[in-house]
N, C-alpha and C positions, 0 to 999 in steps of 0.2 A: 538497497541503497539508491539505485536509479529511481525506483518508485517514489522514494522520499523527495528526491530532487524534483521530479515531475510535479508532485503535489505542491511543493513550495513555489514552483514556477507558476502553476495554475492558480494558486491562491493570490499571487500578484501583490501589489502594494497594500491592498486593504485586507490584511491578514485577519480573517474571521476565525477566531480560535475554535469555536464549536464546529464550523465547517471543516477546518483543518483536522480536528480530532476525528470527525466522522470519516473523512477521506482516508486518514491514516489507519483507522480501524479496518476499513474495507480493504485497503492495500495489504495490511498485515494478514487479514483473513485469507485473501486470495493467495498470498505468498505461502502461507501455511498449507493451504489446500493443494497448491501446485507442488510444493515440496513433498507432501504426503503421497500425492499421486505418482510422482516420479519414483519415489522410494518403493512404492508397491509394485509399479510396472517394471522397474529394473530388477526387482528381487524375483 
C-alpha cells in the first residue's frame, strides 16, 4: 500500500503509464520476495 503511494508520488504530474506499470511491477515483485523471505525465515 505504502509502496503504491510512493510510486504515485514519484510519478508526479506527468503520469507515464509505462513507467508507472514498470515501477509497480518491481514493487510487487519486491513485496512478494520480501513476504516469501519472511514466511520462510519465520517458519
